[in-house]
DRENBAMAR-422399 format. One record per atom (N, C-alpha, C, O): residue number from 1; residue in one letter; atom name; x, y, z. Coordinates in steps of 0.1 Angstrom, whole numbers, m for minus. Layout:
N
[NUM; "A"; "CA"; [X; Y; Z]]
...
//
This chain:
152
[1; "M"; "N"; [m717; 339; m611]]
[1; "M"; "CA"; [m721; 336; m624]]
[1; "M"; "C"; [m713; 324; m630]]
[1; "M"; "O"; [m701; 323; m626]]
[2; "E"; "N"; [m719; 316; m638]]
[2; "E"; "CA"; [m712; 305; m644]]
[2; "E"; "C"; [m716; 304; m659]]
[2; "E"; "O"; [m727; 309; m663]]
[3; "I"; "N"; [m707; 298; m667]]
[3; "I"; "CA"; [m710; 295; m681]]
[3; "I"; "C"; [m708; 280; m682]]
[3; "I"; "O"; [m697; 275; m678]]
[4; "V"; "N"; [m718; 272; m687]]
[4; "V"; "CA"; [m717; 258; m688]]
[4; "V"; "C"; [m723; 254; m702]]
[4; "V"; "O"; [m730; 261; m708]]
[5; "S"; "N"; [m719; 242; m706]]
[5; "S"; "CA"; [m724; 236; m718]]
[5; "S"; "C"; [m728; 222; m716]]
[5; "S"; "O"; [m721; 214; m709]]
[6; "P"; "N"; [m740; 217; m722]]
[6; "P"; "CA"; [m743; 203; m721]]
[6; "P"; "C"; [m735; 195; m730]]
[6; "P"; "O"; [m735; 182; m729]]
[7; "A"; "N"; [m727; 201; m739]]
[7; "A"; "CA"; [m718; 193; m748]]
[7; "A"; "C"; [m705; 188; m742]]
[7; "A"; "O"; [m700; 178; m746]]
[8; "F"; "N"; [m700; 196; m732]]
[8; "F"; "CA"; [m688; 192; m725]]
[8; "F"; "C"; [m686; 200; m712]]
[8; "F"; "O"; [m692; 211; m711]]
[9; "G"; "N"; [m680; 194; m703]]
[9; "G"; "CA"; [m678; 201; m690]]
[9; "G"; "C"; [m665; 208; m689]]
[9; "G"; "O"; [m656; 207; m698]]
[10; "N"; "N"; [m664; 217; m679]]
[10; "N"; "CA"; [m652; 225; m677]]
[10; "N"; "C"; [m640; 215; m676]]
[10; "N"; "O"; [m640; 206; m667]]
[11; "G"; "N"; [m630; 218; m684]]
[11; "G"; "CA"; [m617; 209; m683]]
[11; "G"; "C"; [m618; 197; m691]]
[11; "G"; "O"; [m609; 189; m691]]
[12; "E"; "N"; [m630; 194; m698]]
[12; "E"; "CA"; [m631; 182; m706]]
[12; "E"; "C"; [m629; 185; m721]]
[12; "E"; "O"; [m627; 197; m725]]
[13; "F"; "N"; [m627; 174; m729]]
[13; "F"; "CA"; [m625; 176; m743]]
[13; "F"; "C"; [m638; 180; m750]]
[13; "F"; "O"; [m649; 175; m747]]
[14; "I"; "N"; [m636; 189; m760]]
[14; "I"; "CA"; [m647; 194; m768]]
[14; "I"; "C"; [m649; 183; m779]]
[14; "I"; "O"; [m640; 179; m786]]
[15; "P"; "N"; [m662; 179; m780]]
[15; "P"; "CA"; [m665; 169; m791]]
[15; "P"; "C"; [m662; 175; m805]]
[15; "P"; "O"; [m663; 187; m807]]
[16; "S"; "N"; [m657; 166; m814]]
[16; "S"; "CA"; [m653; 171; m827]]
[16; "S"; "C"; [m664; 178; m835]]
[16; "S"; "O"; [m660; 186; m844]]
[17; "K"; "N"; [m676; 176; m831]]
[17; "K"; "CA"; [m687; 183; m838]]
[17; "K"; "C"; [m685; 198; m838]]
[17; "K"; "O"; [m689; 205; m847]]
[18; "Y"; "N"; [m679; 203; m827]]
[18; "Y"; "CA"; [m678; 217; m825]]
[18; "Y"; "C"; [m664; 222; m830]]
[18; "Y"; "O"; [m660; 233; m826]]
[19; "T"; "N"; [m657; 214; m838]]
[19; "T"; "CA"; [m644; 218; m842]]
[19; "T"; "C"; [m643; 218; m858]]
[19; "T"; "O"; [m653; 214; m864]]
[20; "C"; "N"; [m631; 222; m863]]
[20; "C"; "CA"; [m629; 221; m878]]
[20; "C"; "C"; [m629; 207; m883]]
[20; "C"; "O"; [m630; 205; m895]]
[21; "D"; "N"; [m628; 197; m874]]
[21; "D"; "CA"; [m628; 183; m878]]
[21; "D"; "C"; [m642; 177; m879]]
[21; "D"; "O"; [m644; 166; m883]]
[22; "G"; "N"; [m651; 185; m875]]
[22; "G"; "CA"; [m665; 181; m875]]
[22; "G"; "C"; [m674; 191; m882]]
[22; "G"; "O"; [m670; 196; m893]]
[23; "E"; "N"; [m686; 194; m876]]
[23; "E"; "CA"; [m695; 204; m883]]
[23; "E"; "C"; [m691; 218; m880]]
[23; "E"; "O"; [m696; 227; m887]]
[24; "D"; "N"; [m682; 221; m871]]
[24; "D"; "CA"; [m677; 234; m868]]
[24; "D"; "C"; [m688; 243; m864]]
[24; "D"; "O"; [m689; 255; m868]]
[25; "V"; "N"; [m698; 238; m856]]
[25; "V"; "CA"; [m709; 247; m851]]
[25; "V"; "C"; [m706; 250; m836]]
[25; "V"; "O"; [m699; 243; m829]]
[26; "S"; "N"; [m712; 261; m832]]
[26; "S"; "CA"; [m710; 266; m818]]
[26; "S"; "C"; [m718; 256; m809]]
[26; "S"; "O"; [m729; 252; m812]]
[27; "P"; "N"; [m712; 254; m797]]
[27; "P"; "CA"; [m719; 246; m787]]
[27; "P"; "C"; [m730; 254; m780]]
[27; "P"; "O"; [m730; 266; m779]]
[28; "C"; "N"; [m740; 247; m775]]
[28; "C"; "CA"; [m750; 253; m767]]
[28; "C"; "C"; [m744; 257; m754]]
[28; "C"; "O"; [m735; 250; m748]]
[29; "L"; "N"; [m747; 269; m749]]
[29; "L"; "CA"; [m741; 275; m737]]
[29; "L"; "C"; [m752; 280; m728]]
[29; "L"; "O"; [m762; 286; m733]]
[30; "F"; "N"; [m751; 278; m715]]
[30; "F"; "CA"; [m760; 284; m705]]
[30; "F"; "C"; [m753; 294; m696]]
[30; "F"; "O"; [m742; 291; m692]]
[31; "F"; "N"; [m759; 305; m693]]
[31; "F"; "CA"; [m754; 315; m684]]
[31; "F"; "C"; [m762; 313; m671]]
[31; "F"; "O"; [m774; 316; m671]]
[32; "L"; "N"; [m755; 309; m661]]
[32; "L"; "CA"; [m762; 306; m648]]
[32; "L"; "C"; [m758; 317; m638]]
[32; "L"; "O"; [m747; 322; m637]]
[33; "N"; "N"; [m768; 320; m630]]
[33; "N"; "CA"; [m767; 329; m618]]
[33; "N"; "C"; [m760; 343; m622]]
[33; "N"; "O"; [m750; 347; m615]]
[34; "P"; "N"; [m765; 350; m632]]
[34; "P"; "CA"; [m759; 362; m636]]
[34; "P"; "C"; [m762; 373; m625]]
[34; "P"; "O"; [m772; 371; m618]]
[35; "P"; "N"; [m755; 383; m624]]
[35; "P"; "CA"; [m758; 394; m614]]
[35; "P"; "C"; [m771; 401; m618]]
[35; "P"; "O"; [m774; 402; m630]]
[36; "E"; "N"; [m778; 405; m608]]
[36; "E"; "CA"; [m791; 411; m610]]
[36; "E"; "C"; [m790; 424; m618]]
[36; "E"; "O"; [m800; 428; m625]]
[37; "T"; "N"; [m779; 430; m618]]
[37; "T"; "CA"; [m777; 443; m625]]
[37; "T"; "C"; [m772; 442; m639]]
[37; "T"; "O"; [m770; 452; m646]]
[38; "V"; "N"; [m771; 429; m644]]
[38; "V"; "CA"; [m766; 428; m658]]
[38; "V"; "C"; [m776; 434; m668]]
[38; "V"; "O"; [m788; 431; m667]]
[39; "K"; "N"; [m770; 441; m678]]
[39; "K"; "CA"; [m779; 446; m689]]
[39; "K"; "C"; [m776; 440; m702]]
[39; "K"; "O"; [m784; 439; m711]]
[40; "S"; "N"; [m764; 434; m703]]
[40; "S"; "CA"; [m760; 427; m715]]
[40; "S"; "C"; [m748; 418; m712]]
[40; "S"; "O"; [m742; 419; m702]]
[41; "F"; "N"; [m746; 408; m722]]
[41; "F"; "CA"; [m735; 399; m721]]
[41; "F"; "C"; [m726; 400; m733]]
[41; "F"; "O"; [m731; 404; m744]]
[42; "A"; "N"; [m713; 397; m732]]
[42; "A"; "CA"; [m704; 395; m743]]
[42; "A"; "C"; [m697; 382; m740]]
[42; "A"; "O"; [m696; 378; m729]]
[43; "L"; "N"; [m693; 376; m751]]
[43; "L"; "CA"; [m686; 363; m750]]
[43; "L"; "C"; [m674; 363; m760]]
[43; "L"; "O"; [m675; 367; m771]]
[44; "I"; "N"; [m663; 358; m754]]
[44; "I"; "CA"; [m651; 356; m762]]
[44; "I"; "C"; [m646; 342; m761]]
[44; "I"; "O"; [m646; 337; m749]]
[45; "V"; "N"; [m643; 336; m772]]
[45; "V"; "CA"; [m637; 322; m771]]
[45; "V"; "C"; [m623; 323; m777]]
[45; "V"; "O"; [m621; 328; m788]]
[46; "E"; "N"; [m613; 319; m769]]
[46; "E"; "CA"; [m599; 321; m773]]
[46; "E"; "C"; [m590; 309; m769]]
[46; "E"; "O"; [m593; 302; m760]]
[47; "D"; "N"; [m580; 307; m777]]
[47; "D"; "CA"; [m570; 297; m775]]
[47; "D"; "C"; [m557; 303; m772]]
[47; "D"; "O"; [m550; 308; m781]]
[48; "P"; "N"; [m553; 303; m759]]
[48; "P"; "CA"; [m540; 309; m755]]
[48; "P"; "C"; [m528; 301; m759]]
[48; "P"; "O"; [m516; 305; m758]]
[49; "D"; "N"; [m530; 288; m763]]
[49; "D"; "CA"; [m519; 279; m767]]
[49; "D"; "C"; [m516; 279; m781]]
[49; "D"; "O"; [m507; 271; m785]]
[50; "A"; "N"; [m522; 287; m789]]
[50; "A"; "CA"; [m519; 288; m804]]
[50; "A"; "C"; [m504; 292; m806]]
[50; "A"; "O"; [m498; 299; m798]]
[51; "P"; "N"; [m498; 286; m816]]
[51; "P"; "CA"; [m484; 289; m819]]
[51; "P"; "C"; [m480; 303; m819]]
[51; "P"; "O"; [m469; 307; m815]]
[52; "A"; "N"; [m488; 312; m825]]
[52; "A"; "CA"; [m485; 326; m826]]
[52; "A"; "C"; [m490; 335; m815]]
[52; "A"; "O"; [m490; 347; m816]]
[53; "G"; "N"; [m495; 328; m804]]
[53; "G"; "CA"; [m501; 336; m793]]
[53; "G"; "C"; [m516; 334; m793]]
[53; "G"; "O"; [m521; 326; m801]]
[54; "T"; "N"; [m523; 341; m784]]
[54; "T"; "CA"; [m537; 339; m782]]
[54; "T"; "C"; [m545; 341; m796]]
[54; "T"; "O"; [m543; 351; m803]]
[55; "F"; "N"; [m553; 331; m799]]
[55; "F"; "CA"; [m561; 330; m811]]
[55; "F"; "C"; [m575; 331; m808]]
[55; "F"; "O"; [m580; 323; m800]]
[56; "T"; "N"; [m583; 341; m813]]
[56; "T"; "CA"; [m597; 343; m810]]
[56; "T"; "C"; [m605; 335; m820]]
[56; "T"; "O"; [m604; 336; m832]]
[57; "H"; "N"; [m615; 327; m814]]
[57; "H"; "CA"; [m624; 318; m822]]
[57; "H"; "C"; [m638; 324; m823]]
[57; "H"; "O"; [m645; 320; m832]]
[58; "W"; "N"; [m642; 333; m814]]
[58; "W"; "CA"; [m655; 338; m814]]
[58; "W"; "C"; [m656; 351; m806]]
[58; "W"; "O"; [m651; 352; m795]]
[59; "V"; "N"; [m663; 361; m812]]
[59; "V"; "CA"; [m666; 373; m805]]
[59; "V"; "C"; [m680; 376; m807]]
[59; "V"; "O"; [m685; 378; m819]]
[60; "I"; "N"; [m688; 376; m797]]
[60; "I"; "CA"; [m703; 379; m798]]
[60; "I"; "C"; [m707; 388; m786]]
[60; "I"; "O"; [m703; 386; m775]]
[61; "Y"; "N"; [m715; 398; m789]]
[61; "Y"; "CA"; [m718; 409; m779]]
[61; "Y"; "C"; [m731; 415; m781]]
[61; "Y"; "O"; [m738; 412; m791]]
[62; "D"; "N"; [m735; 423; m772]]
[62; "D"; "CA"; [m748; 429; m772]]
[62; "D"; "C"; [m759; 418; m770]]
[62; "D"; "O"; [m770; 419; m776]]
[63; "I"; "N"; [m756; 408; m763]]
[63; "I"; "CA"; [m765; 397; m759]]
[63; "I"; "C"; [m774; 403; m748]]
[63; "I"; "O"; [m768; 406; m738]]
[64; "P"; "N"; [m787; 403; m750]]
[64; "P"; "CA"; [m796; 409; m739]]
[64; "P"; "C"; [m793; 403; m725]]
[64; "P"; "O"; [m791; 391; m724]]
[65; "G"; "N"; [m794; 411; m715]]
[65; "G"; "CA"; [m791; 406; m701]]
[65; "G"; "C"; [m801; 396; m696]]
[65; "G"; "O"; [m798; 390; m686]]
[66; "D"; "N"; [m813; 395; m702]]
[66; "D"; "CA"; [m822; 385; m698]]
[66; "D"; "C"; [m820; 371; m704]]
[66; "D"; "O"; [m828; 362; m702]]
[67; "F"; "N"; [m811; 370; m713]]
[67; "F"; "CA"; [m808; 357; m720]]
[67; "F"; "C"; [m802; 348; m710]]
[67; "F"; "O"; [m794; 351; m702]]
[68; "E"; "N"; [m806; 335; m711]]
[68; "E"; "CA"; [m801; 325; m702]]
[68; "E"; "C"; [m790; 316; m709]]
[68; "E"; "O"; [m786; 306; m704]]
[69; "G"; "N"; [m786; 320; m721]]
[69; "G"; "CA"; [m776; 313; m729]]
[69; "G"; "C"; [m777; 315; m743]]
[69; "G"; "O"; [m784; 324; m748]]
[70; "L"; "N"; [m770; 307; m751]]
[70; "L"; "CA"; [m770; 307; m765]]
[70; "L"; "C"; [m773; 293; m770]]
[70; "L"; "O"; [m768; 283; m765]]
[71; "P"; "N"; [m781; 291; m781]]
[71; "P"; "CA"; [m783; 278; m786]]
[71; "P"; "C"; [m771; 272; m794]]
[71; "P"; "O"; [m762; 280; m797]]
[72; "E"; "N"; [m772; 259; m796]]
[72; "E"; "CA"; [m762; 253; m805]]
[72; "E"; "C"; [m763; 259; m819]]
[72; "E"; "O"; [m774; 263; m823]]
[73; "D"; "N"; [m752; 260; m826]]
[73; "D"; "CA"; [m752; 264; m840]]
[73; "D"; "C"; [m757; 278; m843]]
[73; "D"; "O"; [m766; 280; m851]]
[74; "V"; "N"; [m751; 288; m835]]
[74; "V"; "CA"; [m754; 302; m838]]
[74; "V"; "C"; [m750; 305; m852]]
[74; "V"; "O"; [m738; 302; m856]]
[75; "P"; "N"; [m759; 310; m861]]
[75; "P"; "CA"; [m755; 312; m875]]
[75; "P"; "C"; [m743; 322; m876]]
[75; "P"; "O"; [m742; 332; m868]]
[76; "P"; "N"; [m735; 321; m886]]
[76; "P"; "CA"; [m723; 330; m888]]
[76; "P"; "C"; [m728; 343; m894]]
[76; "P"; "O"; [m722; 347; m905]]
[77; "A"; "N"; [m737; 350; m889]]
[77; "A"; "CA"; [m742; 363; m894]]
[77; "A"; "C"; [m737; 374; m885]]
[77; "A"; "O"; [m736; 373; m873]]
[78; "A"; "N"; [m734; 385; m891]]
[78; "A"; "CA"; [m729; 397; m884]]
[78; "A"; "C"; [m740; 402; m874]]
[78; "A"; "O"; [m736; 406; m863]]
[79; "N"; "N"; [m752; 402; m878]]
[79; "N"; "CA"; [m763; 407; m870]]
[79; "N"; "C"; [m773; 396; m868]]
[79; "N"; "O"; [m778; 391; m878]]
[80; "L"; "N"; [m776; 394; m855]]
[80; "L"; "CA"; [m786; 383; m852]]
[80; "L"; "C"; [m798; 390; m846]]
[80; "L"; "O"; [m799; 402; m844]]
[81; "E"; "N"; [m808; 382; m843]]
[81; "E"; "CA"; [m820; 387; m836]]
[81; "E"; "C"; [m817; 393; m823]]
[81; "E"; "O"; [m807; 391; m817]]
[82; "Y"; "N"; [m826; 402; m818]]
[82; "Y"; "CA"; [m825; 408; m805]]
[82; "Y"; "C"; [m813; 418; m804]]
[82; "Y"; "O"; [m809; 421; m793]]
[83; "G"; "N"; [m808; 422; m815]]
[83; "G"; "CA"; [m797; 432; m815]]
[83; "G"; "C"; [m783; 426; m812]]
[83; "G"; "O"; [m774; 433; m810]]
[84; "I"; "N"; [m783; 412; m812]]
[84; "I"; "CA"; [m770; 406; m810]]
[84; "I"; "C"; [m761; 408; m822]]
[84; "I"; "O"; [m765; 406; m833]]
[85; "K"; "N"; [m748; 411; m819]]
[85; "K"; "CA"; [m738; 413; m830]]
[85; "K"; "C"; [m727; 403; m828]]
[85; "K"; "O"; [m723; 399; m817]]
[86; "Q"; "N"; [m721; 399; m839]]
[86; "Q"; "CA"; [m709; 390; m839]]
[86; "Q"; "C"; [m697; 398; m845]]
[86; "Q"; "O"; [m699; 405; m854]]
[87; "G"; "N"; [m686; 395; m839]]
[87; "G"; "CA"; [m674; 401; m844]]
[87; "G"; "C"; [m665; 392; m853]]
[87; "G"; "O"; [m669; 381; m856]]
[88; "L"; "N"; [m654; 397; m856]]
[88; "L"; "CA"; [m644; 390; m864]]
[88; "L"; "C"; [m635; 381; m856]]
[88; "L"; "O"; [m629; 386; m846]]
[89; "N"; "N"; [m634; 369; m860]]
[89; "N"; "CA"; [m625; 360; m853]]
[89; "N"; "C"; [m611; 360; m860]]
[89; "N"; "O"; [m609; 367; m870]]
[90; "D"; "N"; [m601; 353; m854]]
[90; "D"; "CA"; [m588; 354; m860]]
[90; "D"; "C"; [m586; 345; m873]]
[90; "D"; "O"; [m575; 345; m879]]
[91; "F"; "N"; [m597; 338; m877]]
[91; "F"; "CA"; [m597; 332; m890]]
[91; "F"; "C"; [m601; 342; m901]]
[91; "F"; "O"; [m600; 340; m913]]
[92; "G"; "N"; [m605; 355; m896]]
[92; "G"; "CA"; [m609; 365; m905]]
[92; "G"; "C"; [m623; 364; m909]]
[92; "G"; "O"; [m628; 369; m919]]
[93; "R"; "N"; [m631; 356; m901]]
[93; "R"; "CA"; [m645; 354; m904]]
[93; "R"; "C"; [m654; 359; m893]]
[93; "R"; "O"; [m650; 361; m881]]
[94; "I"; "N"; [m667; 362; m896]]
[94; "I"; "CA"; [m677; 366; m886]]
[94; "I"; "C"; [m682; 353; m880]]
[94; "I"; "O"; [m685; 343; m886]]
[95; "G"; "N"; [m684; 354; m866]]
[95; "G"; "CA"; [m691; 343; m859]]
[95; "G"; "C"; [m681; 333; m854]]
[95; "G"; "O"; [m669; 335; m852]]
[96; "Y"; "N"; [m686; 321; m851]]
[96; "Y"; "CA"; [m678; 310; m844]]
[96; "Y"; "C"; [m671; 302; m854]]
[96; "Y"; "O"; [m676; 297; m865]]
[97; "N"; "N"; [m658; 299; m852]]
[97; "N"; "CA"; [m651; 289; m858]]
[97; "N"; "C"; [m644; 281; m847]]
[97; "N"; "O"; [m637; 287; m839]]
[98; "G"; "N"; [m646; 268; m847]]
[98; "G"; "CA"; [m641; 260; m835]]
[98; "G"; "C"; [m626; 257; m836]]
[98; "G"; "O"; [m619; 261; m844]]
[99; "P"; "N"; [m622; 249; m825]]
[99; "P"; "CA"; [m608; 245; m824]]
[99; "P"; "C"; [m603; 238; m837]]
[99; "P"; "O"; [m610; 230; m844]]
[100; "C"; "N"; [m591; 242; m841]]
[100; "C"; "CA"; [m585; 236; m853]]
[100; "C"; "C"; [m569; 236; m850]]
[100; "C"; "O"; [m562; 242; m859]]
[101; "P"; "N"; [m564; 231; m839]]
[101; "P"; "CA"; [m550; 232; m836]]
[101; "P"; "C"; [m541; 223; m845]]
[101; "P"; "O"; [m546; 214; m851]]
[102; "P"; "N"; [m529; 227; m846]]
[102; "P"; "CA"; [m519; 218; m853]]
[102; "P"; "C"; [m517; 206; m844]]
[102; "P"; "O"; [m520; 205; m833]]
[103; "P"; "N"; [m512; 195; m851]]
[103; "P"; "CA"; [m510; 183; m843]]
[103; "P"; "C"; [m501; 185; m831]]
[103; "P"; "O"; [m492; 194; m832]]
[104; "G"; "N"; [m503; 178; m821]]
[104; "G"; "CA"; [m495; 179; m809]]
[104; "G"; "C"; [m503; 179; m796]]
[104; "G"; "O"; [m514; 173; m796]]
[105; "K"; "N"; [m498; 185; m786]]
[105; "K"; "CA"; [m504; 186; m773]]
[105; "K"; "C"; [m518; 193; m775]]
[105; "K"; "O"; [m519; 203; m782]]
[106; "P"; "N"; [m528; 188; m767]]
[106; "P"; "CA"; [m541; 195; m768]]
[106; "P"; "C"; [m540; 210; m764]]
[106; "P"; "O"; [m533; 213; m755]]
[107; "H"; "N"; [m548; 218; m770]]
[107; "H"; "CA"; [m549; 232; m766]]
[107; "H"; "C"; [m561; 234; m757]]
[107; "H"; "O"; [m570; 226; m756]]
[108; "R"; "N"; [m561; 245; m750]]
[108; "R"; "CA"; [m571; 250; m741]]
[108; "R"; "C"; [m580; 260; m748]]
[108; "R"; "O"; [m574; 270; m754]]
[109; "Y"; "N"; [m593; 259; m747]]
[109; "Y"; "CA"; [m602; 269; m753]]
[109; "Y"; "C"; [m610; 275; m742]]
[109; "Y"; "O"; [m618; 268; m736]]
[110; "F"; "N"; [m608; 288; m740]]
[110; "F"; "CA"; [m615; 295; m729]]
[110; "F"; "C"; [m628; 302; m735]]
[110; "F"; "O"; [m627; 310; m744]]
[111; "F"; "N"; [m639; 298; m729]]
[111; "F"; "CA"; [m652; 305; m732]]
[111; "F"; "C"; [m654; 315; m721]]
[111; "F"; "O"; [m657; 311; m709]]
[112; "I"; "N"; [m652; 327; m724]]
[112; "I"; "CA"; [m652; 338; m714]]
[112; "I"; "C"; [m665; 346; m715]]
[112; "I"; "O"; [m667; 353; m725]]
[113; "L"; "N"; [m673; 346; m705]]
[113; "L"; "CA"; [m686; 353; m705]]
[113; "L"; "C"; [m684; 365; m696]]
[113; "L"; "O"; [m679; 365; m685]]
[114; "L"; "N"; [m688; 377; m702]]
[114; "L"; "CA"; [m687; 389; m695]]
[114; "L"; "C"; [m701; 395; m693]]
[114; "L"; "O"; [m708; 397; m702]]
[115; "A"; "N"; [m704; 398; m680]]
[115; "A"; "CA"; [m717; 405; m677]]
[115; "A"; "C"; [m714; 420; m676]]
[115; "A"; "O"; [m705; 424; m669]]
[116; "L"; "N"; [m722; 427; m684]]
[116; "L"; "CA"; [m720; 442; m685]]
[116; "L"; "C"; [m731; 450; m679]]
[116; "L"; "O"; [m742; 446; m678]]
[117; "D"; "N"; [m727; 462; m675]]
[117; "D"; "CA"; [m737; 472; m670]]
[117; "D"; "C"; [m743; 481; m680]]
[117; "D"; "O"; [m749; 491; m677]]
[118; "I"; "N"; [m741; 478; m693]]
[118; "I"; "CA"; [m746; 486; m704]]
[118; "I"; "C"; [m754; 477; m713]]
[118; "I"; "O"; [m751; 465; m715]]
[119; "E"; "N"; [m765; 482; m720]]
[119; "E"; "CA"; [m773; 474; m729]]
[119; "E"; "C"; [m766; 472; m742]]
[119; "E"; "O"; [m768; 461; m748]]
[120; "S"; "N"; [m758; 481; m746]]
[120; "S"; "CA"; [m751; 480; m759]]
[120; "S"; "C"; [m737; 485; m758]]
[120; "S"; "O"; [m734; 495; m751]]
[121; "T"; "N"; [m728; 478; m765]]
[121; "T"; "CA"; [m714; 483; m765]]
[121; "T"; "C"; [m712; 495; m774]]
[121; "T"; "O"; [m702; 502; m773]]
[122; "G"; "N"; [m722; 497; m783]]
[122; "G"; "CA"; [m721; 508; m792]]
[122; "G"; "C"; [m712; 505; m804]]
[122; "G"; "O"; [m710; 513; m813]]
[123; "L"; "N"; [m708; 492; m805]]
[123; "L"; "CA"; [m699; 488; m816]]
[123; "L"; "C"; [m708; 483; m828]]
[123; "L"; "O"; [m719; 477; m825]]
[124; "P"; "N"; [m704; 485; m840]]
[124; "P"; "CA"; [m710; 478; m851]]
[124; "P"; "C"; [m707; 463; m851]]
[124; "P"; "O"; [m698; 459; m844]]
[125; "S"; "N"; [m713; 455; m859]]
[125; "S"; "CA"; [m709; 441; m860]]
[125; "S"; "C"; [m695; 441; m867]]
[125; "S"; "O"; [m691; 450; m873]]
[126; "G"; "N"; [m688; 430; m865]]
[126; "G"; "CA"; [m675; 428; m871]]
[126; "G"; "C"; [m664; 433; m862]]
[126; "G"; "O"; [m653; 434; m867]]
[127; "A"; "N"; [m666; 437; m850]]
[127; "A"; "CA"; [m656; 442; m841]]
[127; "A"; "C"; [m646; 430; m838]]
[127; "A"; "O"; [m650; 419; m837]]
[128; "T"; "N"; [m634; 434; m835]]
[128; "T"; "CA"; [m624; 424; m831]]
[128; "T"; "C"; [m625; 423; m815]]
[128; "T"; "O"; [m631; 430; m808]]
[129; "R"; "N"; [m618; 413; m810]]
[129; "R"; "CA"; [m617; 410; m796]]
[129; "R"; "C"; [m611; 423; m789]]
[129; "R"; "O"; [m617; 427; m779]]
[130; "S"; "N"; [m601; 429; m794]]
[130; "S"; "CA"; [m595; 441; m788]]
[130; "S"; "C"; [m604; 453; m788]]
[130; "S"; "O"; [m605; 460; m779]]
[131; "E"; "N"; [m612; 454; m799]]
[131; "E"; "CA"; [m621; 465; m800]]
[131; "E"; "C"; [m632; 463; m790]]
[131; "E"; "O"; [m637; 473; m783]]
[132; "L"; "N"; [m637; 451; m788]]
[132; "L"; "CA"; [m647; 448; m778]]
[132; "L"; "C"; [m642; 451; m764]]
[132; "L"; "O"; [m649; 458; m756]]
[133; "L"; "N"; [m630; 446; m761]]
[133; "L"; "CA"; [m625; 448; m748]]
[133; "L"; "C"; [m623; 463; m745]]
[133; "L"; "O"; [m625; 467; m733]]
[134; "R"; "N"; [m619; 471; m755]]
[134; "R"; "CA"; [m618; 486; m752]]
[134; "R"; "C"; [m632; 492; m750]]
[134; "R"; "O"; [m633; 500; m741]]
[135; "A"; "N"; [m642; 487; m757]]
[135; "A"; "CA"; [m655; 493; m756]]
[135; "A"; "C"; [m662; 490; m743]]
[135; "A"; "O"; [m670; 498; m738]]
[136; "I"; "N"; [m658; 478; m737]]
[136; "I"; "CA"; [m665; 475; m724]]
[136; "I"; "C"; [m657; 478; m712]]
[136; "I"; "O"; [m661; 475; m701]]
[137; "D"; "N"; [m645; 483; m714]]
[137; "D"; "CA"; [m636; 487; m703]]
[137; "D"; "C"; [m644; 496; m693]]
[137; "D"; "O"; [m650; 506; m697]]
[138; "G"; "N"; [m644; 492; m680]]
[138; "G"; "CA"; [m652; 499; m670]]
[138; "G"; "C"; [m666; 495; m669]]
[138; "G"; "O"; [m673; 501; m661]]
[139; "H"; "N"; [m671; 486; m677]]
[139; "H"; "CA"; [m685; 482; m677]]
[139; "H"; "C"; [m687; 467; m674]]
[139; "H"; "O"; [m698; 462; m674]]
[140; "V"; "N"; [m676; 460; m671]]
[140; "V"; "CA"; [m677; 446; m667]]
[140; "V"; "C"; [m681; 444; m652]]
[140; "V"; "O"; [m673; 449; m644]]
[141; "I"; "N"; [m692; 438; m650]]
[141; "I"; "CA"; [m697; 436; m636]]
[141; "I"; "C"; [m689; 424; m631]]
[141; "I"; "O"; [m684; 424; m620]]
[142; "T"; "N"; [m689; 413; m638]]
[142; "T"; "CA"; [m682; 401; m634]]
[142; "T"; "C"; [m680; 392; m647]]
[142; "T"; "O"; [m686; 395; m657]]
[143; "T"; "N"; [m671; 382; m645]]
[143; "T"; "CA"; [m669; 373; m657]]
[143; "T"; "C"; [m670; 359; m652]]
[143; "T"; "O"; [m669; 356; m640]]
[144; "A"; "N"; [m671; 350; m661]]
[144; "A"; "CA"; [m671; 335; m658]]
[144; "A"; "C"; [m664; 329; m670]]
[144; "A"; "O"; [m665; 334; m681]]
[145; "E"; "N"; [m658; 318; m667]]
[145; "E"; "CA"; [m651; 311; m678]]
[145; "E"; "C"; [m652; 296; m677]]
[145; "E"; "O"; [m653; 290; m666]]
[146; "M"; "N"; [m652; 289; m688]]
[146; "M"; "CA"; [m652; 275; m689]]
[146; "M"; "C"; [m641; 272; m699]]
[146; "M"; "O"; [m639; 279; m709]]
[147; "V"; "N"; [m634; 261; m697]]
[147; "V"; "CA"; [m623; 257; m705]]
[147; "V"; "C"; [m626; 243; m711]]
[147; "V"; "O"; [m629; 234; m704]]
[148; "G"; "N"; [m625; 243; m724]]
[148; "G"; "CA"; [m626; 230; m732]]
[148; "G"; "C"; [m612; 227; m738]]
[148; "G"; "O"; [m604; 236; m740]]
[149; "L"; "N"; [m610; 214; m739]]
[149; "L"; "CA"; [m597; 210; m745]]
[149; "L"; "C"; [m599; 203; m759]]
[149; "L"; "O"; [m610; 197; m761]]
[150; "Y"; "N"; [m589; 205; m768]]
[150; "Y"; "CA"; [m590; 198; m781]]
[150; "Y"; "C"; [m576; 196; m786]]
[150; "Y"; "O"; [m568; 206; m786]]
[151; "G"; "N"; [m573; 184; m791]]
[151; "G"; "CA"; [m560; 182; m797]]
[151; "G"; "C"; [m562; 173; m809]]
[151; "G"; "O"; [m572; 166; m811]]
[152; "R"; "N"; [m552; 173; m818]]
[152; "R"; "CA"; [m552; 164; m830]]
[152; "R"; "C"; [m539; 156; m831]]
[152; "R"; "O"; [m538; 148; m840]]
//
């Protein structure tokens, strides 16, 4: 399984459009070659280089297993079509908030796609990264990740 974006490649810089310095919209993402047994997907975007430790930028889950990705600019709503739910990021908001690092060395942003063997996590919208990880423990078939860079 792979996660890719037409906006930037793995290990490349994230265009400012997808950061707090631009429109702060989520990039288009494609889920390639998922396992045949996938029933749903979850996605976490995090920055392990943040000064206070790993900072979560996006938590989205209960994405149907037949989805081939997510469009650009997913709205910051707790509940989306098709039963998709969004969680709370470390900015204290629902949905995606892009890179916004302090000045200095570029940070790495991990887009982590998890293929699950369950249709629903059973979580309400607004779950945190840790709540999601607890709910899917034992249900992850495989994962894929893509890393984007951004610095100021």
